[in-house]
N, C-alpha and C positions, 0 to 999 in steps of 0.2 A: 716445295720444298727445294731448299738451296743447295746448290752445289758448294762441294767444299772448298773452303779457303785454301789457294793453293800457296807455297812458300815457304820452306822451311820446315821447322820441326814444330809448326804450332805455336811459336810465341807471341804471334803479333793478331791483332783483331780484339775483341773484348772479351776478359776472363779467360784469356789463355794462362798457360801453366807460368809463362815469363811475364806475365804481364802484372806492373804493380799493385792493380785495383783487384788483383787474384785472389789474394788473402782475406781481403776484407769484404768476401761474399761468404761470410758463412762458414768458413774456416777457420781453425787455430784459436777457437775459443773454447777450448776443454770439451769439443763433443765425442770424443772418444772415453771410453771406459776406461777405469785405472781401479786395478783390482787393491786394495786397500789392509787385505791380509786379514787375519781374525783381530778385534778387537781387544785391548786391556782388559777390559771388563765386560758382561754381560746379565742382565737383567731379565726375569723372568717375563715373559707377554703373553702367553697363553696356553690354556691346555688341550689337547685334543678331544674331538667331539667325534669324527667320523672322517671315512675316505669318501672322496667322491670326483668319480671321473679321472683321477689319478694325481689329486692333488688333496691336502688335508685342510679340514674345515677345524677350526680352533676358536674356542670362545677367550676374549680378552680378559685377562684377571690383572692386568696392568692399569692404575689411573690414569696412563697415558696412550695416546692413539698411535701406532705405528705408521712409518711411512709407508708410502706405495713402493715397491721394489728394494724395501728397507729387508738386508739379508737376516736369514733367519740361521740362528744354530742350535745345539745340543748345548747340555751345561757344560761339558767337556770343549767349549768353542769350537768342535767340527763344524763347519757351515751344510744347512741341509737344503737350502732353497731361499726364496724371498717372498715379501708379501704381495700375492697377485691383487686382492680384490678385499674391501674393508664393507661390510653392511650390518644393518640391525639398527635398532632403537638404540639413542643415544645409553639408557640406562643397560643395554643387555646388546653390547658391541661383538660380533664376530667378524671372522677374516680368514683367509683363504692362502694357504702357502705353495705355490708352485713349486716342485721339488726339483733338483736338479739331475742330471741323468744318471741312472742307475740304484736310483732310491725308489723304495716300493710304497705308498702311502699305507699298504696294510700290514707294513710290518711294524706300526705303530699301535698302541691300545690306547684307551680310556685312561686317563691320570697322566699320560705322557706329557711332560712339559718341554715349551719351546722357547728359547730366548732369543735376546736384539742386545746390538750396542746402543747404550742409554741414550746415545746423541741421535738416534733417529728415532724417536719419539715424538712426539707433541702434546702440548696438555690440552685436555677436552674441551676447557674454555674458549680454545680456538676456533671451536665448532657450536658452542650453544651461546656464548653470550655476544651480543651484539656488538658489531664494532664501536669504535668510538664517533666516527664521522658520522654514522647514522645516528649516535644518541644527541650529536650538538644539535644536529639539525632535525627542529621537533616535525617538520611538514614531510616531512621524508622526500621521495623521489629525486632522480639525480639533475644536474642541469644541462639537460638535453636543449636541442634548438628550441627556442620558445618564440616567440612573435616579434615583431621589429623591435629594434632600440635592446636587444638583449645581449650589449655590450659590442656591438659590433659596427659601430658607428650610426650614422642616422637610419638605415635600412631604405626600404621603399624601393623605386624604381631608377634610382640613381638621380643624377642633377633635374630641379626643376626650372631652373632659369634659363631664359634666352628663347622659349617656343610659346611664348603668350603666358595668358594668366591660367590659372587651374580653379 
């Protein structure tokens, strides 16, 4: 282990707080959570099925799929939690809601509905339709590393001149 660098307030050296390159190392690009407040409108996303380990298991009622960590609200726009997991067959999607502190999953009953910001929903075609890139390339497979001359010059072991004949 290296001894600490001496000299001043830690502004010298790589990545110190006063270093010009410090901000470029994963900082300053929106990594912080921003509370957006309740949305202007909410749409129904699911109905209560049962409580499990402090979370709520819901059946999806929307034709779209919720974002992971999408905030979940009651009809009156009171936030109760966020989408934790999404599972099930495409024809019968379910999801769990991780509740905020102080909210008990057992306080809800069958038929309770939950809502989400419509901007936090994805069309189901995103998960069912093959991507356009796959349909264009009928042979399938990606462009991984191939044999020689796959767009990387001549390939082989380098230059073949100057050391006799092969």
